[in-house]
C-alpha distance (Angstrom), angle and dihedral (degrees) to the residues before:
residue distance angle dihedral
M1 . . .
A2 3.80 . .
A3 3.80 115.9 .
T4 3.81 90.0 -116.1
D5 3.82 98.7 46.7
A6 3.79 94.1 99.5
L7 3.78 90.5 45.3
E8 3.80 90.9 51.1
R9 3.82 91.4 51.8
R10 3.79 90.9 50.0
L11 3.78 94.4 49.4
R12 3.81 93.2 43.7
A13 3.80 89.6 52.0
S14 3.79 89.6 51.2
L15 3.81 91.4 50.0
H16 3.81 90.8 47.7
E17 3.79 90.5 52.7
L18 3.81 90.7 52.0
E19 3.80 89.9 51.6
R20 3.80 92.6 45.8
S21 3.79 93.1 51.2
G22 3.80 94.6 46.5
L23 3.80 93.7 -111.6
Q24 3.81 100.3 112.8
R25 3.79 112.6 125.1
V26 3.79 127.0 -144.0
L27 3.80 129.5 -154.6
R28 3.78 105.4 -127.3
A29 3.79 127.2 174.2
P30 3.82 119.0 -132.7
A31 3.79 114.3 -80.9
G32 3.77 129.7 164.2
I33 3.80 130.9 4.6
D34 3.79 112.3 -15.8
L35 3.80 112.2 -113.1
S36 3.79 96.9 139.4
S37 3.80 111.3 52.1
N38 3.80 129.0 89.8
D39 3.81 92.9 -125.2
Y40 3.80 88.1 115.6
L41 3.81 97.8 164.0
G42 3.79 96.1 36.1
L43 3.80 91.8 -119.1
S44 3.80 98.3 136.1
A45 3.81 89.9 82.9
H46 3.81 98.1 31.6
P47 3.83 110.5 136.7
L48 3.81 94.0 -130.3
L49 3.81 93.1 54.0
K50 3.79 92.1 48.2
Q51 3.79 92.5 46.9
R52 3.81 94.4 48.7
M53 3.79 93.7 45.2
A54 3.80 93.7 48.4
A55 3.79 91.4 49.3
A56 3.81 90.4 48.7
V57 3.82 91.7 52.0
C58 3.79 89.5 54.4
Q59 3.80 90.7 50.0
E60 3.83 102.7 36.3
G61 3.81 103.6 24.8
C62 3.79 128.9 -125.7
G63 3.80 102.3 -72.0
S64 3.78 138.3 39.1
T65 3.86 92.3 -137.1
G66 3.80 96.8 -140.8
S67 3.77 148.4 1.8
R68 3.78 117.0 -53.4
L69 3.79 90.4 -108.2
L70 3.80 89.1 57.6
R71 3.82 120.8 36.2
G72 3.80 97.6 -42.9
E73 3.80 97.6 88.4
R74 3.82 117.1 109.3
E75 3.78 133.3 178.7
C76 3.80 88.4 -120.8
F77 3.82 91.2 64.3
S78 3.79 93.7 52.1
A79 3.80 92.1 45.2
L80 3.80 91.2 49.7
E81 3.80 92.4 48.5
N82 3.80 91.1 50.8
R83 3.78 90.6 50.7
F84 3.78 93.3 46.9
A85 3.81 91.6 50.1
R86 3.81 88.4 55.1
F87 3.80 89.1 46.9
K88 3.82 90.5 54.9
G89 3.80 94.9 37.7
T90 3.81 94.8 -119.4
E91 3.79 134.9 126.5
R92 3.77 96.2 -113.8
A93 3.80 144.9 -3.1
L94 3.81 133.8 -157.6
Y95 3.80 124.1 -153.2
F96 3.83 122.7 -137.5
S97 3.79 129.2 -174.7
S98 3.83 92.4 -116.9
G99 3.77 141.5 11.5
Y100 3.78 89.4 -119.9
L101 3.80 91.7 59.3
A102 3.79 91.6 44.3
N103 3.79 92.1 55.0
L104 3.80 92.3 45.4
A105 3.79 89.8 49.5
V106 3.80 94.6 52.0
L107 3.78 97.4 44.0
T108 3.81 97.5 42.6
T109 3.81 94.4 45.0
I110 3.80 110.7 36.3
P111 3.85 103.9 40.7
E112 3.80 111.5 62.8
S113 3.79 139.0 -172.1
G114 3.80 109.6 -58.5
D115 3.81 93.0 29.4
V116 3.80 124.2 107.8
I117 3.82 127.1 -135.8
F118 3.81 118.4 -157.9
S119 3.80 108.7 -158.9
D120 3.82 128.8 -173.3
E121 3.80 110.4 -116.1
R122 3.82 91.5 -125.8
N123 3.79 97.5 50.1
H124 3.79 119.1 135.2
A125 3.80 118.9 -86.9
S126 3.81 91.4 -108.9
L127 3.80 90.3 58.8
I128 3.79 91.6 44.8
D129 3.79 91.7 50.6
G130 3.79 91.9 46.3
V131 3.80 90.4 52.5
R132 3.81 91.4 48.1
L133 3.80 92.1 50.6
S134 3.80 93.1 47.4
K135 3.80 120.2 99.9
A136 3.81 89.0 -133.4
K137 3.78 124.3 98.5
R138 3.79 112.2 -98.4
V139 3.80 127.6 -140.9
V140 3.81 119.9 -176.7
F141 3.80 114.4 -151.8
P142 3.84 129.5 -163.3
H143 3.78 114.4 -86.9
N144 3.81 112.7 -77.6
D145 3.84 90.3 -21.4
V146 3.81 104.6 148.9
A147 3.80 95.1 177.9
A148 3.81 93.4 51.5
L149 3.78 91.4 46.5
E150 3.79 91.8 50.0
Q151 3.80 90.9 54.6
L152 3.80 92.0 48.4
L153 3.80 92.8 48.8
T154 3.79 92.9 55.8
K155 3.80 91.5 56.4
E156 3.79 97.3 57.6
P157 3.83 127.6 73.5
G158 3.79 126.9 -155.9
Q159 3.78 131.9 39.4
K160 3.80 110.7 -18.7
F161 3.80 132.5 -161.9
I162 3.80 129.1 -165.0
V163 3.80 112.1 -153.5
T164 3.79 122.4 -166.9
E165 3.76 145.5 141.5
S166 3.80 114.9 -113.6
L167 3.82 91.7 -144.5
F168 3.79 114.4 22.3
S169 3.77 113.2 -130.3
M170 3.80 99.7 -143.2
D171 3.81 102.9 34.3
G172 3.79 99.5 34.4
D173 3.80 92.8 -137.0
F174 3.79 130.8 128.2
A175 3.80 132.7 -114.5
P176 3.82 117.7 -121.9
L177 3.80 93.4 -115.0
R178 3.80 94.9 168.3
E179 3.81 91.7 56.1
Y180 3.80 91.9 45.0
S181 3.78 89.7 52.2
R182 3.79 89.7 54.3
L183 3.80 90.6 50.3
C184 3.79 90.0 50.9
R185 3.81 91.2 53.4
D186 3.79 91.7 47.7
T187 3.81 96.1 47.1
N188 3.83 103.4 28.9
A189 3.80 91.0 -114.2
A190 3.82 126.3 150.2
L191 3.81 119.9 -127.8
I192 3.83 119.4 -137.4
V193 3.81 115.1 -172.5
D194 3.80 129.2 -170.0
E195 3.82 106.8 -149.3
A196 3.82 95.4 180.0
H197 3.81 95.9 130.8
A198 3.81 97.2 32.5
V199 3.80 106.0 48.5
G200 3.79 113.6 98.9
I201 3.81 92.0 22.2
Y202 3.79 113.0 55.3
G203 3.77 133.2 49.7
E204 3.79 130.3 47.3
N205 3.80 93.4 -68.2
G206 3.81 99.8 21.8
S207 3.79 94.0 -96.3
G208 3.81 93.1 131.0
L209 3.78 141.1 -104.0
I210 3.81 97.6 -54.0
R211 3.80 113.5 107.3
P212 3.82 126.4 -164.8
E213 3.79 90.3 -110.7
N214 3.84 90.3 57.5
E215 3.82 90.2 74.9
V216 3.80 93.5 -148.9
F217 3.80 115.7 -172.2
L218 3.82 98.2 -155.4
S219 3.78 134.2 -1.4
I220 3.78 127.9 -162.0
D221 3.82 114.6 -151.2
T222 3.77 122.8 -177.7
A223 3.79 122.1 -145.2
G224 3.81 94.3 -159.9
K225 3.80 98.1 75.8
A226 3.82 122.6 45.9
L227 3.81 90.2 0.6
G228 3.80 89.2 58.1
V229 3.81 99.8 -139.7
S230 3.83 128.3 75.1
G231 3.79 144.3 -90.8
A232 3.80 130.8 47.8
F233 3.78 142.8 -110.4
V234 3.77 131.0 -134.2
S235 3.80 109.5 -153.4
G236 3.79 130.2 -170.9
P237 3.79 144.9 91.2
A238 3.79 116.1 -9.6
W239 3.80 93.9 -118.8
A240 3.81 92.1 55.7
I241 3.80 93.4 47.7
E242 3.81 90.8 48.4
S243 3.79 88.3 53.2
L244 3.81 88.5 57.0
V245 3.80 91.7 49.5
Q246 3.80 90.8 52.2
R247 3.80 101.3 37.4
A248 3.81 113.9 16.5
R249 3.80 108.2 108.4
P250 3.84 94.8 -159.9
F251 3.82 87.5 58.9
I252 3.80 100.2 38.7
F253 3.80 96.6 46.2
S254 3.82 101.4 38.1
T255 3.77 124.7 93.1
A256 3.79 108.2 -114.4
P257 3.81 116.7 -104.9
P258 3.81 119.1 -98.0
P259 3.82 107.3 -76.2
A260 3.80 91.3 -128.7
V261 3.80 89.2 67.9
A262 3.81 88.9 68.4
A263 3.80 90.7 57.9
A264 3.80 91.0 51.6
I265 3.80 92.4 50.2
E266 3.80 90.5 49.0
A267 3.81 87.3 53.6
A268 3.82 91.0 49.1
L269 3.80 90.7 54.2
D270 3.81 88.8 49.3
V271 3.81 91.2 53.0
I272 3.80 93.6 46.5
T273 3.80 88.6 53.3
A274 3.80 96.3 43.4
E275 3.81 98.4 39.6
P276 3.84 108.5 42.5
E277 3.79 88.1 155.8
R278 3.81 88.1 78.2
R279 3.80 90.2 65.7
T280 3.80 91.9 44.6
R281 3.79 92.0 49.3
L282 3.81 92.3 47.9
L283 3.79 94.1 54.6
S284 3.80 91.1 42.7
R285 3.80 90.8 53.6
A286 3.82 90.7 46.8
A287 3.81 90.9 52.4
Y288 3.80 90.2 47.7
L289 3.79 93.6 52.4
R290 3.82 93.1 43.9
E291 3.79 89.2 55.2
R292 3.80 91.8 48.0
L293 3.81 93.0 49.4
G294 3.80 97.2 36.3
V295 3.80 92.9 -121.9
P296 3.83 114.3 149.7
G297 3.80 122.6 -136.2
T298 3.78 137.0 62.4
S299 3.82 109.7 -113.7
Q300 3.80 129.3 100.6
I301 3.83 91.1 -110.4
L302 3.82 114.0 85.0
P303 3.83 118.7 -174.8
L304 3.80 116.9 -156.5
I305 3.80 101.2 -166.1
L306 3.82 112.0 -153.7
G307 3.81 100.3 167.9
S308 3.78 106.3 -141.7
N309 3.79 123.1 73.6
D310 3.80 93.6 -133.8
R311 3.79 92.4 50.1
A312 3.80 91.8 52.4
V313 3.81 92.2 49.6
E314 3.82 92.5 46.9
A315 3.80 92.0 49.5
A316 3.82 92.3 48.8
N317 3.79 91.4 48.7
E318 3.80 91.3 50.2
L319 3.80 92.6 50.9
Q320 3.80 90.1 47.4
R321 3.81 89.3 53.7
H322 3.81 86.8 57.4
G323 3.81 91.0 52.6
F324 3.81 101.1 -97.6
D325 3.79 118.0 124.8
V326 3.81 102.1 -139.3
R327 3.80 123.6 149.1
A328 3.82 132.6 -151.2
I329 3.80 115.4 -118.8
R330 3.80 114.8 -153.7
P331 3.81 139.9 167.5
P332 2.96 135.1 -33.5
T333 3.82 86.5 33.3
V334 3.81 87.8 55.4
P335 3.84 129.8 19.7
P336 3.83 118.2 -80.2
G337 3.78 112.5 -85.0
T338 3.82 93.6 25.9
A339 3.81 101.6 87.2
R340 3.76 107.6 154.8
L341 3.73 152.3 162.8
R342 3.80 109.4 -100.4
I343 3.78 105.1 -149.3
S344 3.78 111.4 -159.7
V345 3.80 116.0 -166.7
N346 3.80 121.4 -152.4
A347 3.78 132.3 -167.8
N348 3.81 93.7 -112.5
L349 3.81 94.7 65.4
S350 3.80 117.3 104.7
E351 3.79 125.8 -143.8
E352 3.81 88.3 -115.9
V353 3.82 90.6 58.3
L354 3.79 91.0 45.9
D355 3.81 89.8 50.9
R356 3.81 91.1 53.9
F357 3.79 90.9 45.8
S358 3.81 92.2 49.9
A359 3.80 90.3 51.7
C360 3.82 90.3 52.3
V361 3.82 91.6 49.5
A362 3.81 90.4 49.8
S363 3.81 90.1 54.2
L364 3.81 95.0 54.0
């Protein structure tokens, strides 16, 4: 018997169970009209981003060659971080190669043993994993439930952190940031907000849902969604960002992103500033589709909850056959019994396309 025979049987049994329960995932390249990606403003293929990134590759090369604390640092990273800090209205920002790493860095570095993290039950997996890996005590509170959170906060001593998304990626609803800010003032807690699905879209200049009066400690903003590129920023007070530079393992021990990515993100920020109509059009299209489908809310993320895993997969397959790229979302990404289609609107969609899509959904 080979040394891995027992391991193979165990893993095959696990894969079989995923298939049996309708939870098996499939790698599938994009095909058809995009109603599933996070490219909300359509910037991933914008000519300016492509031009700037191509020029930067010719100047800087393809790779950074090491971590930023070794030979991977470039002036373009520092310049981009300074600009993004101004964009968010903070003292400083730090760029990571992914939002997942940024969340792990924050939650495994800043909260320490004896602290308490209060995490929304519907937070993204990267936040959940960061909380689990932290040395702090973790308390999960009911989704967007201010009253329940307030009660939990009063029971815990020590340094406290509230961790939430500002716009939740699977439900398309918003966190009550103003109320959380009040709780932080009342209980000496620090508010950490993931703005992955809000940055680039909301706010007067597209900087997100955080307002100055929210008194947010740190925000995490991805550049791979509305900004159309990749990576993520952590923004906040200079002393907190410096702590990440010195102590965050996902930053210290990761090869820096390709320098050309910085040029593309700079271009994305230029477009967001110069073309505010993209944000207006996106939210107008989202409102149009919500009205057509009878889905309440205001964000660009529309969940069509179907319940069973098989039903969600069948519905997605049917829409794909009609030329619409929609994907089924199933547990553990969402709670059991809430398998759904996650409809993601982007600014490039026309009302005529949304009409055809709505008719297809109605026929399911």
